N, C-alpha and C positions, 0 to 999 in steps of 0.2 A: 774277486773279493771273498775273503774267508767267511765261514759261517758265523763266527763270533763277531766279526766286524759288521756283517749284515744285521745281526740281531741288535747290536749296539746302535746302529744307524736307525733301525725301525723304532727302537725304544725312544731314542732322542726325538725322532719325528712325532711320535705319539704324544710325548710330554709337551712338545711345542703346540700341538693341536689342543690339548687339554688346557694349557695356559691361555691360549687364545679364546677358547670357549668361556673360561672363567672371567676373562677381561670383558667379553661381550655381555655375559650375564650380569656382571657388576655394573656395566654401563646401562643396561636395560633397567635394573633395579633402581639405579640412581635417577634415571629418567622418569620412572613411575613415581618415585617419591617426590621428585620435583614437580611433576604434573599434578599429583594429588595436592601438594602444598599450594600450587597456583590456583587450583579449583577452589580450595577452601578460602584462599585469599579473595578470589573473585566473589564468592558467596558473601563473605564478610563485607566487601566493598559495596555490593548490591544492597545488602541490608542497611548499611549506613546511608546509602543514597536514598533509600525508601523512607527512612526516618527523617532525613533532611527535607525530602519532598513533602512529607506530612506537615512538618513544622512550617515550611514555606506556604503551603496551601492554607493552613490555619491563619497565618499572617495576612494572606491575600483576602481570605474571607472576612477577617476583622476590618481590613482596610476598605473592602467593598461595602460593608455595613456602614462605616463612617461616611463613605461617599454618598450612599443612599440617604443617610440622615441629612447631610448637607443639602442634597437635592430637594428634600421634603421640607426644608426650612429649619432643620434642627442644627445642632452642633455637636462636637465631640464630647462636650461636657454634660449634655442632658438628653433625655429620651422624651420625645413628644408623642403622646398617644393621639392617633387619628381615628376617625370613624371607620366602620367596616366598609362603607361605600367608597370612601377615599382610598383606603388600603387596597381594595379590590381593583379599582380603576388604575392605581399605580402598578399593581401586579400585571394586569392585562396589557398595559402599555410598555412593559419592560421588554428589553431585548431577549432575555432568557425565555420568557413565556412565548414570544413570537417565534423563536427558533424551535421550541418544543412543539408548538402547534403546527408549524410547517412540516415537521417530521412525523406528525400524526401521533404524538405522545407514545412513542414505541414501548410496548410491553409494560406500561405503567411505571416506567423508571423515573419519570419526572415528578418530583414532589416539591411543591412550593409552600413556603411558610410566610404568614403575614402576622404583623402585630397591630392590633387595633383595639379601640375602646369598645368593649362588649357589654358595658354596664346597662345599656338600654335595649339589649336584645333578649327576647324571651324564647323559649323552646330550645331546640337542639341544632339550630342552623350552624352554630359555630363548631359543631362536632361532625358535620356532614362531610363525607368524602365521596366524590362522584365516581361511579364506575363507567368508564368510557365504552359502553356497549349498549346497543338498542335491542330490547327484547320484544319479539313479536309472538303472537299466538302460533302454536304448532300448525304446520301445513300437512296436507295429504302427501304422502311419499309418492314418487314417480313409480308407476306400476307397469308401464308398457314400454316407454322409450328405452330403458336399459337393456331390454331383451331383443330389440329389433336389429336387423342388419342395417348398417348405415352407409350411405353413399353421398357423394357431393357432385353437383353439376357446376359448370363453369359460370363465372360472373356475367358473361355475355349471353347466357342462355336463360330461358324461363320455363322450359317444359322438360319432362322426363319422357324418354322414348324407349319402347321395348317392342319386341316382335313375338307374336304368339302364332304358333304353327299347329296345323292339323295334318294327320297322316293316316290314310286308310290302306291297310296292307292286304294283298291278295296272294301272300306266300302260300304255296301248296305243291302237291306232287304233280309231276308231268311224266308222260311216257318218253322213252328214249327217242331222241330225234324230233321231239315236239316242243314247241315253245309255249310259254305261259300265255293263256288266252286273254286274261283280264289283267290290266296294268294297275299298279298301285297309284294312288292319288295323294297329292300333298299340296297344301296351301300355306301361305304365310301372310300375316296381316300386321301392319305397323299400328301400334297403339301409343297414344301420347296423353299426358296429363299435365295440366298447368300447375305451377307452384302456388301454394296458398301463402298469402301475406298476412302476418299477425303483428299487431302493434299495440303499444300501451303508452300513455303519457302521464307525466307527473309535474304539476306546478311546484316550484320551489322559490321561496322569497330570496331576495338578494342577501338579506341579513342572515338567513339560515346557511346559505352557501359560504358567507364570509366569516360568520362568528361561530358556527357549529358545523363545519364542513364534514366532520365524521358522522354526524346525524344524517346529513344530506346524502352522504355516500351509502349509508345503511338503507335509506329509502330507495335509492337507485338500484341497489342489489336486490331489494325486495321486489321491485318492479320486474326485474329480469326473472326472478324465481316464480312470480305469479304467471308470467308468460309461458314458462316451461311447464308449469302445472296445467295451464289451459291446453297447451299442445298435447300433453300426455293424455288428458281426458278426451280430446278430439281424436287422438290416434285410436281410441277404442270405439267411440260411437259418433264420430263426426258425420255431418250430413252432406258431405261432398257427393255430387252426382253429375254425370255428363250433361244432363239437360237443364237442371235448376241451379245447382251451386258448383260449377266447375272449378271455382277458385277457393273452395273450402277443403278441409281435410277429409279424405275418404276413410271412414272408420273401419277398423278390423272387423267389428261385429257385422257391418254391412257386407263385407266380403265373404264372411264365413258361410259354411254349409250347415243347414239345420240338421240337428240330430234326428234320425228316423229309425226307430227300432225295426221296421220292416226292411229298410235298406241294409241295416247291419245284420239282419237275419236272426234276431234274438227276441222277437216279440213273444211274451209270455213263456220264456224258456229258463228263467233263473229262479231257483228256489230261494225264498227269503232274500230277495234282491235288496241291495243297499247302495250307498254312494260309490263304493269301490267297484261294484258291478257296472254302474252307469259309466264311470270313467273308462273301464275296460271296454264297454260297448262303444264309446266314442273312438277309442283307439282302433277297435275292430272295424268300424265304419270307414275310418281313414285308410286302414290297411287294404280294404277291398277296393280302394282307388289307388293302390300301390304307394301309399305314403306310410312309411314306417319309422318316422323320426319324431313323433309327438313328444314334447318335453315339458310342457307347462299347463297348469290348470289355474285359471283366474276365477276367483269366486268372492262373494260378499263376506265380510268378516262375521256377520251374524250367522250365516249358513255354516261357516267353518266352525264357529263355537258350538253350534247344535250337533254337528256331525263328527267332531274330532275324536270322540270317545267310541266311535263305531268300531266293532271288532269283526275280524274275518272268521271263517269256520274253524280256524286253528286257534282262536282265542286271542290273537294278537291285534293290537290297534292298527287300523288301516293308515291313519295319518302318523307318520314316523318323524320324530323331531331329532335333528342332528345337533352337534355340539355348538353350532352357531345360532341355534334357536330357529332355524328354518325348517319347514315341513315338506315332506314328500308324500305322495300317495301312489302306490303301485309304480314307483320309480319316477314319477313326474313331479317337478317342482310345483309347490302350491304358493300362489301369490294372492294375498288377501287385499282387496281394495274396495272402498265404498263406491268407486265408480261403476262397479258391476252391480246391477240391480239384484236385490234379494230374490232368492229362489231361481236364479239363473246362473249359468257359468259358461265359460269358454275353454275348450280343451284344444290345444293345437301345437304345431311346430313353429316356434317363434322365428326360426331362421327363414321362413317363407314370407315374412313381412319385411318390407323394405322401407326405411326412413330416409328420405332424400333431403339434403340441405342445400341451400344456395348461399354460399359465403358463410359468414358467422354472424352472430347477433351484432346489430349496430345500435349505438347509443349516442344521441346527439343532444346538445344543450344549447339553447339560443334564447334571444329575447324578441323573436320575430313572430310570436303567436298572439294574434289579437292585439290587446293593449299591454302586453308584457313590458314593453319598453317604457310606457307611460306609468304603469303601476310598479315599476322597479322589481319585477319578478322574472324568473327564468322558467322555461318549460323543458323538461327532459323527455325525450321521445325515444322509444325503443322499437326496433323493427327486427323481425326474423322471417325468413322464407323457408318453408318446408312442405313436404307432401309425403303421404303414405301410399305405397303401391303393393298390391298383392296380385300377381299375375293369375290369369284364369286357371291355368293348370295346377296352381297351388291352393286354390280356394277349398278343395276337398281335404286339405291338411289342417283346416281350421273348422272345428265342430262346435256349433253354438247350441246350448240347451236352453230353451226359453222357459221351461217349467220343470225344475228338478224333481219335485214330488210327483208330478204327472208322469215324467219319463221313467222313474223308478217303478211306478205302478204298472206301466205298460210292458216292462221287461220282466216283471215278477210272474212266477209260475202260478196259474190258477189253482194248482193242487197244493200250493204252499200253505 
């Protein structure tokens, strides 16, 4: 094929490709235009359907009103005013109210209107709108449970078991070809502790459960909250003991090691000693027992208020507030709680405290308590099973200061 013929063929082929591309582009543009037109049409149809729906709903509402009038003894041609009592009874018996009540009046979306003769009503009762929430007085926040290590024992078990070991080493030098004369000694002892059983009960009338179930539910939740607050307090100073109260909570305070300025080696050694020095002294005492992870200071709110403006030798506040409003002192989290007695504090490693649960909280409601069945009342009973364990080797990681002022005085330098 000659050169001119080849160029002509290539040109013809290129023109054919351009023509095909133009056809495809035109088809795509037409499809886009048609699609856009279809979308707009769909939007228009949806809007029209929505308007039709509103009209139909209005007609249904008007029809429902007429039906209700007939049910109440009226007719389409007249409005019969009824007393507020009658109107409320009619509302409470209506299917709409029953369905809304069954669903728990979600998010306050259910609004009911009644028409009644209010000429004999005084005050503002006809202007009242109920807020479906029960307000209780503020409670003490949990101060200990959120910081403890949590474990769970099986449903068929009722005791926590752990092993405490002791080891005496006689590691030392020996001459070549001579064995160690004194052997190491080691012992291991199994320890167990029974779970504590905590319970609360709340009588509820049948009418309260049936007519105001959201109020009854709020009381049941309060019962569980009170039980958790009780457990939180017992986790700190519970009177559990192997001899007297083996089924009570063993409090962290009872496990802790008392602060001792002599053990810490800082008696009369700190010039112008303050709360920061005392906290450091507690950390030092724990370190001398090879515990280096102290992370929390529990103290009374009044003590915190009196000491929070204390400054170090560099002029900076010892209690440092973060963006969340929480405080630290010398790097340790500060937890303020009224459960800690004024002028005392606990400094420790919270991870050394174990909170053991058996199953989860149980809530039972029945009419089998005394004369419940005769009196037509129910009794709600809540049970929880828990225990606190601090193993012997970890007790020196919890330092209890029984008298803050006295302890600061004992570490203060006489020359100050």
